C-alpha positions in Angstrom: -91.8 35.8 -19.0 -90.7 35.7 -22.6 -87.2 35.9 -24.1 -86.4 36.8 -27.6 -83.0 36.1 -29.1 -82.1 38.9 -31.4 -78.5 37.8 -32.1 -76.9 34.4 -32.2 -73.2 34.8 -31.4 -72.6 31.1 -30.9 -71.1 30.5 -34.3 -68.6 33.4 -33.8 -67.8 32.2 -30.3 -67.2 28.6 -31.6 -64.9 29.9 -34.4 -62.9 31.9 -31.9 -62.6 29.0 -29.6 -61.4 26.7 -32.4 -58.9 29.3 -33.6 -57.5 29.7 -30.1 -57.3 26.0 -29.6 -55.6 25.4 -32.9 -53.0 28.1 -32.0 -52.4 26.5 -28.6 -51.9 23.1 -30.2 -49.5 24.5 -32.8 -47.5 26.3 -30.1 -47.2 23.2 -28.0 -46.2 21.1 -31.0 -43.4 23.6 -31.8 -42.3 23.6 -28.1 -42.3 19.8 -28.0 -40.1 19.6 -31.1 -37.7 22.2 -29.7 -37.5 20.5 -26.3 -36.9 17.1 -28.0 -34.2 18.5 -30.2 -32.5 19.9 -27.1 -32.8 16.5 -25.3 -31.6 14.4 -28.3 -28.1 13.1 -27.8 -25.4 14.6 -29.9 -22.9 12.4 -31.8 -22.8 13.9 -35.2 -25.8 16.3 -34.8 -27.7 14.5 -37.6 -30.4 13.2 -35.3 -31.2 16.7 -34.0 -31.3 18.1 -37.6 -34.1 15.7 -38.6 -36.7 16.9 -36.0 -40.0 18.0 -37.4 -43.4 19.3 -36.4 -46.0 18.9 -39.1 -49.7 19.7 -39.1 -52.0 16.9 -40.1 -55.3 18.6 -39.5 -56.7 21.5 -37.5 -55.9 20.0 -34.1 -53.4 17.3 -35.0 -49.7 17.7 -35.3 -47.0 15.1 -35.8 -43.8 15.6 -34.0 -40.9 13.3 -34.6 -37.5 12.7 -36.1 -36.8 11.3 -39.6 -33.4 9.8 -38.9 -33.6 6.1 -39.6 -32.1 5.3 -36.2 -34.2 7.7 -34.1 -36.4 5.0 -32.6 -33.3 3.0 -31.6 -31.9 5.9 -29.7 -35.2 6.7 -28.1 -36.0 3.1 -27.0 -32.6 1.4 -27.0 -31.5 -1.9 -28.3 -30.1 -5.1 -26.9 -26.6 -3.5 -27.3 -27.4 0.1 -26.5 -29.1 1.7 -23.6 -32.2 3.9 -24.3 -31.6 7.7 -24.5 -35.2 9.0 -24.4 -35.6 12.5 -25.8 -39.0 12.6 -27.5 -41.1 10.9 -24.9 -39.9 13.2 -22.1 -40.5 16.2 -24.3 -44.1 15.0 -25.0 -44.7 14.5 -21.3 -43.7 18.1 -20.6 -45.7 19.3 -23.6 -48.8 17.4 -22.5 -48.9 19.3 -19.3 -48.3 22.6 -21.1 -51.2 21.8 -23.5 -53.6 21.1 -20.7 -52.8 24.4 -19.0 -53.3 26.3 -22.3 -56.7 24.6 -22.9 -57.8 25.5 -19.4 -56.8 29.1 -19.9 -58.8 29.2 -23.1 -61.8 27.7 -21.4 -62.0 24.3 -23.2 -61.7 22.5 -19.9 -63.3 23.8 -16.7 
């Protein structure tokens, strides 16, 4: 028995998979940012206003807050209790990303 490949659709399939994966990662990054902004404590509202989600490469996004004191609020200090907002948002987003990648077919 002989098989002859007349069309190679693998490159198109890979491009579609990459595009869907990149879209899923971008959506989760935006959702993590929105969730973290909602979880961030409000004093003046400045911390919430400094939230960002920036793309570094096709599948890499950086989500964080640019307020100089954001880390101290997240982790606490010797004089202030921790008020986590970004880590819990990431934990929720991580599950969301895994579900999206399973739907796409990246993971079995």
